[in-house]
C-alpha distance (Angstrom), angle and dihedral (degrees) to the residues before:
residue distance angle dihedral
X1 . . .
X2 3.80 . .
X3 3.81 123.8 .
X4 3.78 93.4 -100.3
X5 3.79 94.9 53.1
X6 3.83 90.8 42.2
X7 3.80 90.1 53.8
X8 3.80 90.4 49.0
X9 3.81 90.8 49.2
X10 3.80 91.3 48.6
X11 3.80 89.4 50.5
X12 3.78 90.8 52.0
X13 3.80 91.7 49.1
X14 3.81 90.6 48.5
X15 3.81 90.5 53.3
X16 3.81 90.8 51.4
X17 3.82 90.2 46.9
X18 3.81 91.3 51.9
X19 3.81 91.5 48.0
X20 3.81 90.5 52.8
X21 3.80 90.3 47.2
X22 3.80 89.7 55.2
X23 3.80 92.5 45.0
X24 3.80 90.7 51.6
X25 3.80 91.6 48.2
X26 3.81 90.8 50.3
X27 3.80 91.4 51.2
X28 3.79 91.9 47.0
X29 3.79 90.9 51.8
X30 3.81 89.4 58.0
X31 3.83 88.5 62.6
X32 3.82 89.6 -153.3
X33 3.79 112.9 72.9
X34 3.77 141.7 136.4
X35 3.81 108.6 -85.5
X36 3.80 92.1 -152.5
X37 3.80 91.1 53.6
X38 3.80 91.4 47.6
X39 3.81 91.6 49.4
X40 3.79 91.5 49.7
X41 3.81 91.8 50.6
X42 3.80 91.9 48.6
X43 3.82 91.0 49.4
X44 3.81 90.4 51.3
X45 3.80 90.6 48.6
X46 3.81 91.4 50.3
X47 3.80 91.3 47.4
X48 3.81 90.1 52.6
X49 3.80 90.9 48.8
X50 3.81 89.9 51.9
X51 3.80 91.0 49.5
X52 3.80 91.8 49.2
X53 3.81 90.9 51.5
X54 3.81 91.3 47.8
X55 3.80 92.2 54.0
X56 3.80 93.1 43.2
X57 3.80 88.3 53.7
X58 3.80 89.0 52.7
X59 3.80 88.1 54.5
X60 3.78 91.5 46.6
X61 3.82 93.2 -116.0
X62 3.81 97.7 133.3
């Protein structure tokens, strides 16, 4: 993958990460939510963060 497509992919992952962050915040504000659903969302968010860091490392953006 070239730098341009890596940057585009990172941008896409960051958008997904932000959307999950907002979804989690909305669920938390309800105070009553499904713990399993919340855990799954947080795992997805963490996975996206790990992917973003992996691609940034490939670009040398520590």
